FIVO-728527 format. One record per residue (C-alpha): x, y, z; residue number from 0. Coordinates in steps of 0.02 Angstrom, whole numbers, m for minus. Layout:
<sites>
px|py|pz|k
X|Y|Z|NUM;
...
</sites>
This chain:
<sites>
px|py|pz|k
563|2569|10802|0;
404|2667|10765|1;
462|2693|10585|2;
472|2504|10559|3;
296|2485|10626|4;
233|2618|10506|5;
310|2525|10358|6;
235|2361|10416|7;
65|2442|10433|8;
81|2518|10260|9;
132|2350|10184|10;
m12|2264|10270|11;
m131|2396|10202|12;
m62|2373|10026|13;
m83|2184|10039|14;
m262|2205|10096|15;
m298|2325|9953|16;
m221|2202|9830|17;
m335|2063|9893|18;
m488|2175|9878|19;
m439|2226|9702|20;
m410|2045|9649|21;
m580|1999|9719|22;
m664|2142|9625|23;
m578|2093|9462|24;
m634|1913|9483|25;
m813|1968|9518|26;
m816|2078|9364|27;
m745|1939|9256|28;
m877|1818|9318|29;
m1013|1945|9282|30;
m944|1975|9109|31;
m945|1788|9074|32;
m1124|1777|9134|33;
m1182|1926|9030|34;
m1092|1877|8869|35;
m1128|1692|8885|36;
m945|1655|8848|37;
m870|1503|8929|38;
m699|1501|9007|39;
m652|1367|8880|40;
m692|1488|8738|41;
m592|1626|8820|42;
m441|1514|8849|43;
m448|1453|8668|44;
m458|1633|8602|45;
m310|1687|8710|46;
m208|1538|8649|47;
m251|1578|8468|48;
m190|1757|8496|49;
m27|1692|8573|50;
m3|1573|8427|51;
m41|1701|8290|52;
138|1769|8274|53;
203|1592|8243|54;
89|1564|8092|55;
200|1490|7955|56;
113|1593|7821|57;
195|1747|7895|58;
368|1673|7864|59;
334|1633|7681|60;
271|1807|7637|61;
401|1888|7524|62;
331|2064|7518|63;
224|2185|7617|64;
66|2148|7518|65;
79|1960|7550|66;
115|1991|7733|67;
m38|2103|7750|68;
m146|1971|7664|69;
m99|1847|7802|70;
m196|1947|7933|71;
m312|1819|8012|72;
m474|1915|8039|73;
m556|1769|8130|74;
m427|1789|8269|75;
m368|1968|8255|76;
m522|2058|8190|77;
m518|2189|8054|78;
m344|2231|7995|79;
m284|2407|8034|80;
m178|2395|7876|81;
m318|2381|7749|82;
</sites>
């Protein structure tokens, strides 16, 4: 029975640590937003653009490596590592 109690205590401790960590992450994200002046709307839009980048139709029409590399969208992805 004592072993079960030890596991329960450990799980409770892990749950508490997870809550503290989540709170710390949220605090740091809020501070970062405040310091950079970025809005959550801007961040959400940037993340969505990154998710959508692989579906860009210009990638599908590229017929060789050079054309594919030229489709690198620097406004979303930054400087190409392939240039």
